[in-house]
C-alpha positions in Angstrom: 2.4 -5.9 -14.9 4.5 -5.5 -11.7 7.4 -7.4 -13.3 7.7 -4.5 -15.8 8.4 -2.0 -13.0 11.8 -1.1 -11.8 12.9 -2.1 -8.2 12.4 1.5 -7.1 8.9 1.6 -8.5 8.1 -1.7 -6.9 9.3 -0.4 -3.6 7.2 2.8 -3.9 4.1 0.7 -4.9 4.7 -1.6 -1.9 5.0 1.3 0.5 1.9 3.0 -1.0 -0.1 -0.2 -0.7 1.1 -0.6 2.9 0.1 2.9 3.8 -3.3 2.4 2.2 -3.8 -0.8 4.1 -2.9 0.9 7.4 -5.3 3.8 6.5 -8.2 1.4 5.8 -7.4 -0.6 8.9 -7.5 2.6 10.9 -11.0 3.4 9.5 -12.2 -0.1 10.4 -10.9 0.4 13.9 -12.5 3.8 14.3 -15.9 2.8 12.8 -16.6 -0.8 13.6 
């Protein structure tokens, strides 16, 4: 599925996943 995306879309997907991961990590840190 990811192989069908363009490099630009892959970069956006990676950045979005990274932001989501940081967001969830922040919630885990705030509410242990």
